[in-house]
C-alpha positions as CSV (number, residue, x, y, z in Angstrom):
1,M,-20.0,14.6,14.8
2,Y,-22.0,16.3,12.1
3,S,-24.4,19.2,11.5
4,K,-26.5,20.6,8.6
5,E,-27.2,24.3,8.1
6,L,-28.5,26.6,5.5
7,F,-25.6,28.0,3.3
8,G,-27.7,30.3,1.1
9,Y,-30.0,30.3,-1.9
10,T,-29.4,29.8,-5.6
11,K,-30.5,32.4,-8.2
12,N,-33.7,30.3,-8.6
13,N,-34.3,30.6,-4.8
14,E,-33.4,26.9,-4.1
15,P,-31.9,26.4,-0.6
16,V,-28.3,25.2,-0.4
17,S,-27.2,23.2,2.6
18,I,-23.8,22.9,4.1
19,F,-22.8,19.8,6.0
20,T,-20.1,19.7,8.7
21,L,-18.2,16.5,9.5
22,S,-15.7,16.8,12.3
23,N,-13.4,14.8,14.6
24,D,-10.6,15.7,17.0
25,F,-8.2,16.1,14.0
26,M,-10.1,17.9,11.2
27,T,-13.3,19.5,10.1
28,V,-14.7,19.1,6.6
29,K,-17.6,21.1,5.2
30,V,-19.5,20.0,2.0
31,L,-22.4,21.5,0.0
32,D,-25.3,19.8,-1.7
33,L,-24.7,22.2,-4.5
34,G,-22.4,20.3,-6.8
35,C,-21.2,18.0,-4.0
36,A,-18.6,20.7,-3.3
37,I,-16.0,20.3,-0.7
38,Q,-16.2,23.8,0.7
39,S,-13.4,23.6,3.4
40,I,-11.0,21.2,5.0
41,C,-9.6,22.5,8.3
42,L,-6.9,21.1,10.5
43,K,-4.1,22.5,12.7
44,D,-0.6,23.1,11.3
45,K,2.7,22.3,13.1
46,N,2.3,25.6,15.1
47,G,-1.2,24.8,16.2
48,N,-2.8,27.3,13.9
49,V,-6.0,26.2,12.0
50,K,-5.5,26.0,8.2
51,D,-8.2,25.6,5.6
52,V,-6.4,23.7,2.8
53,V,-8.9,23.9,0.0
54,L,-9.9,26.9,-2.2
55,G,-13.5,27.8,-2.2
56,Y,-16.2,30.4,-1.7
57,D,-18.5,31.5,1.2
58,K,-21.3,32.6,-1.2
59,V,-23.7,30.4,-3.2
60,E,-23.6,33.1,-5.9
61,N,-19.9,32.5,-6.5
62,Y,-20.3,28.7,-6.8
63,E,-22.9,29.3,-9.5
64,K,-20.8,31.8,-11.3
65,Q,-17.4,30.0,-11.2
66,D,-15.9,28.3,-14.2
67,V,-12.9,26.7,-12.4
68,F,-14.8,23.9,-10.6
69,F,-13.7,24.7,-7.0
70,G,-14.4,21.6,-4.9
71,V,-17.2,20.2,-7.0
72,V,-17.9,16.7,-8.4
73,V,-17.7,16.8,-12.2
74,G,-19.2,14.4,-14.8
75,R,-20.8,12.5,-16.4
76,C,-17.4,12.2,-17.9
77,A,-14.6,14.1,-16.3
78,N,-11.8,15.7,-18.3
79,R,-11.9,16.3,-22.0
80,I,-13.6,14.5,-24.9
81,A,-12.2,15.5,-28.3
82,N,-14.5,17.4,-30.6
83,A,-17.3,17.0,-28.1
84,E,-18.6,13.8,-29.5
85,F,-18.2,10.0,-29.1
86,T,-19.6,6.8,-30.6
87,L,-21.0,4.1,-28.4
88,D,-22.5,0.9,-29.7
89,G,-22.5,2.3,-33.2
90,K,-24.3,5.6,-32.5
91,T,-22.6,9.0,-32.3
92,Y,-23.5,11.5,-29.6
93,S,-22.8,15.2,-29.5
94,L,-21.9,17.0,-26.3
95,P,-21.7,20.7,-25.3
96,K,-18.5,22.4,-26.5
97,N,-17.3,24.2,-23.4
98,D,-13.6,24.0,-23.9
99,G,-12.8,25.3,-27.4
100,N,-14.0,22.5,-29.7
101,N,-14.0,20.0,-26.9
102,S,-16.3,18.9,-24.1
103,L,-14.8,19.4,-20.6
104,H,-16.1,17.7,-17.4
105,G,-19.4,16.7,-18.9
106,G,-20.7,20.1,-19.8
107,G,-21.0,21.7,-16.4
108,V,-24.5,20.7,-15.1
109,I,-24.1,18.2,-12.2
110,D,-21.6,20.6,-10.6
111,K,-24.1,23.4,-10.7
112,S,-27.0,21.3,-9.5
113,I,-28.4,20.5,-6.0
114,W,-28.0,16.9,-5.1
115,N,-30.3,14.9,-2.7
116,S,-28.6,14.3,0.6
117,E,-28.8,11.8,3.5
118,I,-26.7,11.7,6.6
119,K,-25.5,8.3,7.7
120,D,-23.2,8.0,10.8
121,N,-20.2,10.2,10.0
122,S,-21.0,10.3,6.3
123,V,-23.0,12.4,3.9
124,V,-24.5,10.6,1.0
125,F,-25.4,12.6,-2.1
126,T,-27.4,11.3,-5.1
127,F,-28.3,12.9,-8.4
128,V,-30.1,11.5,-11.5
129,S,-29.0,12.7,-14.9
130,E,-31.8,11.9,-17.3
131,D,-31.5,10.2,-20.7
132,G,-30.2,12.8,-23.2
133,A,-29.0,15.3,-20.6
134,E,-26.0,17.2,-21.9
135,G,-26.1,14.9,-24.9
136,Y,-25.4,11.7,-23.1
137,P,-27.5,8.6,-23.6
138,S,-29.4,6.7,-20.9
139,K,-30.3,7.7,-17.4
140,L,-27.4,7.7,-15.0
141,T,-28.0,7.6,-11.2
142,M,-25.0,8.8,-9.3
143,Q,-24.1,8.5,-5.6
144,V,-21.2,10.3,-3.9
145,T,-20.5,9.6,-0.2
146,Y,-18.1,11.7,1.9
147,T,-16.9,10.0,5.0
148,L,-14.5,11.3,7.7
149,E,-12.0,8.5,8.4
150,N,-9.6,9.4,11.3
151,Q,-7.2,11.8,9.6
152,G,-8.7,11.7,6.1
153,L,-11.7,12.3,3.9
154,A,-12.9,9.3,1.9
155,I,-15.0,9.8,-1.3
156,D,-16.9,6.8,-2.5
157,Y,-18.5,7.0,-6.0
158,K,-21.2,4.8,-7.3
159,A,-23.4,4.9,-10.4
160,T,-26.0,2.8,-12.3
161,T,-27.7,3.2,-15.6
162,D,-30.7,1.9,-17.5
163,G,-28.9,1.5,-20.8
164,A,-25.3,2.3,-21.8
165,T,-23.5,5.6,-21.3
166,L,-20.2,7.1,-20.1
167,C,-19.2,7.5,-16.4
168,N,-16.1,9.0,-15.1
169,L,-16.7,11.0,-11.9
170,T,-14.1,12.9,-9.9
171,N,-13.7,15.7,-7.4
172,H,-12.1,18.9,-8.6
173,S,-10.8,20.3,-5.3
174,Y,-7.8,22.7,-5.3
175,F,-5.4,22.1,-2.4
176,N,-3.0,24.6,-0.8
177,L,-1.5,23.0,2.3
178,D,-0.2,26.3,3.5
179,G,-3.8,27.6,3.7
180,H,-6.3,28.5,1.0
181,E,-5.4,32.2,1.1
182,S,-1.6,31.8,1.1
183,G,-0.9,32.2,-2.6
184,C,1.4,30.3,-5.0
185,V,2.0,26.6,-4.3
186,A,5.4,26.6,-6.1
187,K,7.4,25.5,-3.0
188,Q,5.1,22.7,-2.0
189,K,6.5,19.3,-2.8
190,V,4.6,16.7,-4.9
191,K,5.2,13.0,-5.5
192,V,3.2,11.0,-8.0
193,N,3.5,7.2,-8.2
194,A,3.5,7.0,-12.0
195,D,6.1,5.7,-14.5
196,Y,4.1,7.0,-17.4
197,Y,2.1,10.1,-18.3
198,T,-0.2,11.1,-21.1
199,P,1.2,13.7,-23.6
200,I,-1.3,16.2,-25.0
201,D,-1.6,18.5,-28.0
202,A,-2.0,22.3,-27.8
203,N,-5.8,21.8,-27.1
204,S,-5.0,19.5,-24.1
205,I,-6.2,16.4,-26.0
206,P,-4.1,13.2,-25.6
207,L,-1.9,12.3,-28.5
208,G,-2.8,8.7,-28.0
209,E,0.4,7.1,-26.5
210,N,1.5,7.2,-22.9
211,E,5.2,7.9,-22.5
212,K,7.8,7.3,-19.8
213,V,8.4,10.1,-17.3
214,D,12.1,9.5,-17.2
215,N,14.2,12.6,-17.9
216,T,11.1,14.8,-18.2
217,P,9.5,17.4,-16.0
218,F,6.8,14.7,-15.3
219,D,9.2,12.4,-13.3
220,L,7.6,13.1,-9.9
221,R,8.4,9.7,-8.4
222,Q,10.4,11.5,-5.8
223,F,9.3,14.6,-3.9
224,T,9.8,17.6,-6.1
225,E,9.0,21.3,-5.6
226,I,6.1,21.6,-8.0
227,G,7.2,25.0,-9.2
228,I,10.6,23.9,-10.4
229,H,9.6,22.7,-13.8
230,W,6.2,24.2,-14.5
231,D,7.7,27.0,-16.7
232,D,10.3,24.8,-18.4
233,D,11.0,25.1,-22.1
234,N,9.3,21.8,-22.8
235,E,6.6,21.3,-25.4
236,Q,4.3,19.4,-23.0
237,I,4.7,21.9,-20.2
238,K,3.9,24.6,-22.8
239,N,0.8,22.7,-24.0
240,G,-0.6,22.6,-20.5
241,S,0.6,26.1,-19.5
242,G,2.2,24.1,-16.7
243,Y,1.1,20.8,-15.3
244,D,-2.3,19.8,-16.6
245,H,-1.7,16.2,-17.5
246,N,-2.8,12.7,-16.7
247,F,-0.4,10.4,-14.9
248,V,-0.7,6.6,-15.5
249,L,-0.8,5.3,-12.0
250,N,1.3,2.4,-10.9
251,G,-0.4,-0.5,-9.2
252,K,-3.6,-2.3,-10.1
253,M,-6.7,-0.5,-11.2
254,G,-9.5,-1.2,-8.7
255,E,-7.2,-1.6,-5.7
256,L,-6.9,1.2,-3.2
257,R,-3.3,2.3,-3.1
258,T,-1.2,5.4,-2.5
259,I,-1.0,7.4,-5.7
260,A,0.4,10.8,-4.7
261,N,1.6,12.9,-1.8
262,V,1.9,16.6,-1.2
263,Q,4.1,18.3,1.5
264,A,4.1,21.9,2.7
265,A,7.2,22.6,4.8
266,S,5.9,26.0,6.0
267,S,2.8,24.5,7.6
268,G,4.1,21.0,8.2
269,I,0.9,19.7,6.7
270,N,1.2,16.6,4.5
271,M,-1.5,15.0,2.3
272,E,-1.5,11.4,1.0
273,V,-3.9,10.6,-1.8
274,L,-5.2,7.0,-2.2
275,S,-7.4,5.8,-5.1
276,T,-8.7,2.8,-6.9
277,M,-8.5,4.7,-10.2
278,A,-6.2,4.2,-13.2
279,G,-5.1,7.8,-13.6
280,V,-4.8,11.1,-11.9
281,Q,-4.8,14.6,-13.5
282,L,-2.3,16.9,-11.9
283,Y,-3.4,20.4,-12.5
284,T,-1.5,23.3,-11.0
285,G,-4.1,26.0,-11.3
286,N,-2.5,27.5,-14.4
287,F,-5.7,29.4,-15.4
288,L,-6.8,30.7,-12.0
289,C,-7.2,34.5,-12.2
290,S,-8.9,35.9,-9.0
291,A,-12.1,36.3,-10.9
292,L,-14.3,35.9,-7.8
293,A,-13.6,36.6,-4.2
294,G,-12.8,33.5,-2.2
295,K,-13.5,32.6,1.3
296,N,-13.0,35.5,3.7
297,N,-12.5,37.6,0.6
298,A,-9.3,35.7,-0.3
299,D,-7.5,36.2,-3.6
300,Y,-6.9,33.1,-5.7
301,P,-4.4,34.1,-8.4
302,K,-2.7,31.8,-10.9
303,R,-1.2,28.6,-9.3
304,S,-2.6,29.3,-5.9
305,G,-3.8,25.7,-5.6
306,L,-3.3,22.3,-7.2
307,C,-5.7,19.5,-8.1
308,L,-5.2,15.7,-8.1
309,E,-8.2,14.5,-10.0
310,T,-8.6,10.7,-10.0
311,Q,-9.9,9.5,-13.3
312,Y,-9.9,7.3,-16.4
313,Y,-7.4,8.7,-18.9
314,P,-8.7,11.8,-20.7
315,D,-10.6,11.2,-24.0
316,A,-10.4,7.4,-23.3
317,I,-13.5,6.8,-25.2
318,H,-11.5,7.5,-28.4
319,H,-8.7,5.1,-27.4
320,E,-10.0,1.6,-27.2
321,N,-6.7,0.2,-25.7
322,W,-7.3,2.4,-22.6
323,Y,-9.6,1.7,-19.7
324,Q,-13.1,2.6,-21.0
325,P,-15.4,5.0,-19.1
326,V,-18.4,3.0,-20.2
327,I,-21.2,1.6,-17.9
328,R,-24.1,-0.6,-19.0
329,K,-27.4,-1.7,-17.6
330,G,-27.0,-4.2,-14.7
331,E,-23.5,-2.9,-13.8
332,E,-22.5,-0.8,-10.8
333,W,-19.7,1.6,-11.5
334,N,-17.7,2.5,-8.4
335,H,-14.4,3.9,-7.2
336,K,-12.9,5.4,-4.1
337,T,-10.4,8.2,-3.4
338,V,-9.1,9.2,0.0
339,Y,-7.3,12.4,1.0
340,R,-5.4,11.7,4.2
341,F,-3.6,14.3,6.2
342,S,-0.8,14.4,8.7
343,V,1.3,17.1,10.4
344,E,5.0,17.0,11.2
């Protein structure tokens, strides 16, 4: 079952639509503004409906926000050091929106209205980023498809280009399995299927070598209360002000496999994350600050949600031994991520 309604208008008086996908287990609402996941609702163990993603009920707040609630980010998600890269011998400069670095592509596609089409129980969004947009070379045509699959939301990403450019799309939803308005996620348990993680410097740029998670706060191979170590006296934890790190996922890049799980004992809601990607950024909302009113006037303070952003490793374009976020003419870039829920 699906529906399409008017959500509001942008500051330029453009209409923003909200699409509802629902089945007997869950209801998902997405916007054509930034491809944002606006809500994911399901019943908890007591039969109470919980909305498990942070978000807004006003277009204005999606336009003003700088924390990327629910949106698709790119062309190249995560950070690029010094906001520049070299491709095929030519150097390109990007917007500096994270200190001296570029973060999540410069913040345009997540503030833009995407074209939309409803197919069966899916919504297909497309957006064309023109040659030179945000400093990137070549035209990039992006497609993001949201599909309700039984007890999960599948996100299929595709892209093509007319030349050569970077592509690393992801969704930046913040999850709180006790409900979006319930505050700190410290007690929720997280498991990440990764034997290695990517250490960063004080500016959140990778140091260049992936390290084993053994005997570190990054060993999340068993369910761990996420708040236990996020204030540890550990250089890497301090550099991220908590968890804001890439995990090198076990399994084969390109194969859909379980990469992470989250459990909330209070609600009984569990989330399994599956992806074809090489890495996932675990971010524990360390810089949330209640700047804008959330849905139903909810307050979203520091660490009131966590992100699991499937991706290539951050700044990979500067590390040739890592999977490269490069797409060329004639290629189709694609990957898939699924957020699957259960209640017990």
